[in-house]
C-alpha positions, 0 to 999 in steps of 0.5 A, spaced: 638 503 537 635 506 532 629 503 528 630 501 521 623 502 520 621 507 515 618 514 517 610 514 518 606 520 519 601 521 525 596 526 525 600 531 521 607 530 523 613 525 521 615 520 526 620 514 526 618 511 533 616 504 532 609 502 532 606 500 539 600 496 541 594 499 543 593 499 551 587 495 554 583 502 555 584 504 548 582 497 545 575 498 550 574 505 547 574 502 540 570 497 541 565 501 544 565 506 538 564 500 534 558 498 537 555 505 538 556 507 531 551 505 526 553 501 519 551 507 515 550 513 519 548 518 514 543 513 511 540 511 517 539 518 519 536 520 513 531 515 513 529 516 521 528 523 519 523 521 513 519 516 517 518 522 522 515 527 517 508 526 515 506 526 508 501 530 505 494 527 505 496 523 511 499 519 514 501 523 520 504 518 523 509 514 519 511 509 524 507 504 519 507 506 512 515 507 512 516 507 505 509 511 503 514 517 500 515 512 494 508 510 493 503 511 487 498 515 492 503 520 494 505 522 487 497 522 485 496 527 491 502 531 489 498 532 482 502 527 478 498 521 475 499 514 472 495 511 467 491 504 468 496 499 469 497 494 463 494 487 466 497 480 465 491 476 464 492 469 461 484 467 461 483 466 454 490 462 453 487 456 457 482 455 452 487 453 447 489 447 451 483 443 452 483 436 456 478 432 452 476 425 452 483 423 448 487 426 454 483 423 460 489 420 463 492 427 463 486 430 466 486 425 472 493 427 474 491 434 474 485 433 478 489 429 483 493 435 484 488 440 486 489 445 481 483 442 476 478 448 478 483 453 475 481 451 468 474 453 469 474 459 474 479 463 470 476 470 468 477 471 461 476 479 462 479 483 467 477 491 468 483 495 468 480 501 471 478 497 477 484 493 479 488 499 478 484 503 483 484 498 488 492 497 487 493 504 489 490 503 495 495 497 497 500 498 502 506 493 502 508 494 510 501 491 512 499 487 506 492 490 506 488 495 502 487 502 506 480 504 505 476 510 508 473 506 513 479 501 515 483 496 512 481 490 508 485 484 504 485 477 501 485 472 506 486 464 505 479 463 506 478 468 500 483 464 496 480 457 498 472 459 497 474 463 490 478 458 487 477 451 491 485 450 491 488 447 497 491 452 502 494 447 507 500 442 505 508 443 504 510 450 503 513 451 496 520 453 497 527 454 493 533 454 496 536 459 491 535 462 484 535 457 478 540 458 473 540 457 465 544 451 465 540 448 471 533 450 467 536 446 461 538 440 465 530 440 468 527 441 461 531 435 458 530 431 464 522 432 466 520 434 459 524 430 455 527 435 450 534 435 447 539 440 449 539 444 443 531 445 444 532 447 451 538 451 450 534 455 444 528 456 448 531 459 454 536 463 450 530 466 446 527 468 453 533 470 455 532 467 462 531 461 465 524 460 462 520 457 457 514 460 453 507 458 454 506 458 446 512 453 446 509 448 451 502 448 447 506 447 440 510 441 443 506 437 448 498 439 446 498 433 441 500 428 446 494 423 447 492 417 451 495 412 446 502 415 447 507 412 451 507 412 459 513 417 458 510 422 453 504 422 457 508 424 464 512 429 460 505 432 457 502 432 464 508 436 467 508 441 461 500 442 462 501 443 469 507 448 468 502 451 463 497 452 468 500 455 473 504 460 469 497 462 466 494 463 473 497 462 480 504 465 478 503 469 472 509 474 471 509 481 468 513 477 462 506 476 459 508 470 455 513 465 459 513 461 465 519 460 470 522 453 469 523 453 477 516 451 478 517 444 474 521 442 480 514 441 483 512 436 478 518 431 478 513 426 482 506 427 479 503 423 485 506 429 490 503 435 486 497 435 491 501 435 497 503 443 496 499 449 499 498 452 492 493 457 495 498 460 500 503 460 494 498 464 490 496 469 495 504 470 497 505 471 489 499 476 489 501 480 495 508 481 491 505 483 485 501 488 488 507 491 492 511 492 486 505 495 482 504 501 488 511 504 485 509 510 481 514 508 475 511 501 474 506 500 469 504 493 469 500 488 474 501 481 474 499 475 479 492 471 478 488 477 477 481 472 477 483 472 485 483 479 485 477 481 481 473 476 484 475 478 491 472 485 489 466 482 486 465 478 493 466 484 498 463 490 493 457 487 490 453 493 489 458 497 486 462 493 481 459 486 480 454 482 475 452 475 478 451 469 474 444 467 476 445 459 474 451 459 479 450 453 484 454 453 491 458 447 490 462 450 484 468 455 486 466 462 488 469 465 482 464 462 477 459 466 481 460 473 477 460 475 470 467 478 469 466 485 465 470 491 464 467 497 468 465 503 464 468 508 469 474 512 468 480 511 473 479 518 476 472 516 477 473 510 481 478 513 485 473 518 487 468 512 488 473 509 493 474 515 497 466 516 498 466 508 500 462 507 507 462 501 511 455 499 509 457 499 502 462 492 504 459 485 504 464 483 510 462 476 510 460 474 503 461 466 504 455 465 509 451 461 503 457 457 501 459 454 508 455 448 507 459 446 501 466 449 503 466 450 511 471 455 514 478 453 514 482 454 521 488 456 517 485 462 515 487 465 522 494 463 521 499 469 523 506 469 520 509 469 513 507 465 507 511 464 501 512 462 494 519 460 493 524 466 494 517 470 495 516 471 502 510 476 505 507 477 512 500 475 513 496 479 518 489 476 519 489 481 526 488 487 521 482 485 518 478 482 524 471 484 521 472 480 515 472 474 520 466 477 523 469 480 529 470 487 532 476 490 529 481 493 534 487 496 534 492 491 531 499 490 533 505 493 529 506 489 522 512 485 522 517 485 517 518 478 513 525 474 514 530 473 509 528 468 504 535 464 505 531 462 512 526 458 508 527 452 513 525 456 519 519 458 515 517 451 513 517 449 520 513 455 522 508 453 517 508 446 518 506 447 525 501 452 523 496 450 529 501 453 534 501 460 530 493 461 529 490 467 533 488 466 540 481 467 542 483 473 546 486 476 540 480 475 535 476 479 540 468 479 540 463 477 535 460 483 531 453 486 533 453 489 526 457 488 520 464 492 520 464 494 527 470 496 530 472 499 537 471 506 539 478 508 538 480 505 532 478 510 527 482 515 530 488 511 530 487 509 523 486 516 521 493 518 524 497 512 520 493 511 514 492 515 507 485 514 507 483 519 501 487 518 494 484 523 490 486 530 492 480 535 493 483 540 488 483 534 483 476 531 483 472 531 477 467 536 479 472 541 480 476 541 473 477 547 469 473 543 463 467 541 468 466 548 471 465 551 464 460 546 462 456 547 469 449 550 469 448 558 470 446 557 478 452 552 479 456 557 476 454 563 480 454 559 486 462 558 485 463 565 483 460 567 490 464 562 494 470 565 490 468 572 492 467 570 499 474 567 499 477 574 496 474 578 502 477 573 507 484 574 504 483 582 503 481 582 511 487 578 513 492 582 509 489 589 511 489 587 518 496 587 519 499 585 525 494 587 530 491 580 529 493 574 532 497 568 529 491 563 530 486 567 527 491 569 521 492 561 520 484 559 521 482 565 516 487 562 510 485 555 512 478 557 510 479 561 504 483 555 501 478 550 503 473 554 499 478 555 493 479 548 493 472 546 493 471 543 500 465 544 504 465 550 508 467 551 515 463 553 521 464 560 519 458 563 515 459 571 515 464 574 510 469 574 516 471 568 521 467 569 527 469 566 534 468 559 535 464 557 541 468 553 547 465 546 545 468 547 538 470 540 535 475 538 531 473 538 523 472 531 520 477 528 516 472 529 510 472 536 510 479 538 513 483 541 509 489 537 506 495 540 509 492 541 516 493 535 521 487 532 524 487 534 531 488 542 529 482 546 531 481 553 529 481 557 535 477 564 536 481 570 535 484 573 541 483 581 539 480 583 532 480 590 531 476 593 525 481 594 519 484 601 519 482 605 513 489 608 512 496 607 516 495 612 522 500 618 522 505 618 528 502 622 534 504 629 534 509 632 539 506 636 544 510 641 548 509 640 556 506 645 560 511 648 564 507 649 570 504 642 570 509 637 573 513 632 569 510 625 568 515 620 569 516 616 562 511 610 561 515 603 562 516 599 555 510 594 554 512 587 554 511 582 549 504 579 549 500 573 546 499 577 539 505 581 538 512 578 536 518 582 539 525 581 534 531 582 538 537 583 533 544 581 536 550 585 536 557 582 535 563 585 537 568 586 531 575 583 532 580 588 532 
């Protein structure tokens, strides 16, 4: 019987046969192909190749810093530059809404929430070059600053000591992003505004947010003689204004998200949240965003970041306040000021940092008033609403007074929609702190690390941000203003580099590839302004058997750290001219005819090129 089904095309020919079900073996083969084939094969292959490639100036091994090709430090090394970041700092705006004696009821609620220290410890001045220079050293995968001697970061202990806000308690969680309609409903319910006022404000912000100025204009005039509902409305408005100016200052620079208003619904429960952990997660995310080259602004609580720099690098950046007492937050220990140095000079200063320049344990005198919190050893994820960031104390053991070992690979944070699991993980934080074995031994001296740590760190990190040929001492304008003796030294170094290149070019193919590469490296080091290598004559001399690997500070930027300049195998003096072909001599008929000499095979210093021939198709 003929089938009524329309013809179908199978592999280029038309078939009218009915469609048959696949056999069992065919189904199994399809399942295997589906399991083996990645979801996006081309994208995964490109990412894998990109991760395996080293980056100029490091890292050599991209297994950890997988997104370094998008980092601002990678662009700076390639010659592109970025101006100092614009900072979002609301320290001066806090003084526009003071809680005096007439608003004592509002201040009492703020004090019970644990956020009262933020009113007095916020810095009104922030240094753009200093914060921008440290931001260029932030690595999102490890959530740490990568400095020449190792990693450092802002820990929970730093937050508790600098700000004196709670770091234990419930995580700040939001199930999903807040919509504008829900934001209007929250403003009506928790702040007592009308629907028209709420809609007008969110429409002006073009997001579920309200302006900080709008909060001050509508609620700063409420005093203790007002009704209880008005006082509650004003208290929620003040707390929202406070966290918008400090902990959760975003890059809008003028507004704060209404989503945080949900945290102040029950004013008696405000002190039960881990505000310090949420602030740290938010700061991590703002630093991560600012590492992209196209970003021009930095948000977050900049007082925390600036005070952390003052604490750990006191001899370089800080100006202490002599009237400080240890019972107050450590943020008040310093007088904030603008660093007069430029961003480029600060990059170079950070590139020259040594372990001895760091104060690894700055809170020793502060422990009597503020003991070390055990939750600082927590290893996991910290969260602020939908922002989830990893927290790795095992990468900065020296900041806890322990010997730094090679840390395990950093873990990627889970998706924000798994917030329930993260909350449970945080509530049982005592089960997820580093054990004594992972903490290691106490340091014998500050900044101690195991012997193999720096070799590992040099392979996986980008230690130097400013490339040698872009340093301030080697710019064209700076060279023109150098003294005469310095200029003559520079001229002699250039002449030596030219002699090296001339010798390499005139040597032809008689020299080995290793000698050729080593001479070019030395010539480039001289022209780039690096320190001279071990060669001290006009031509490279053979290296002794005990020649060691050049240090990372004097190594050319395009050489891997394990490269050693080998001695030349055989170096002949440069010929004066090209030797003419040997003259043909007629053999003596009386002398026996010598057999032809066998062709010399390839040696270590010669290269044989073989040209393949193909048969033409007839």
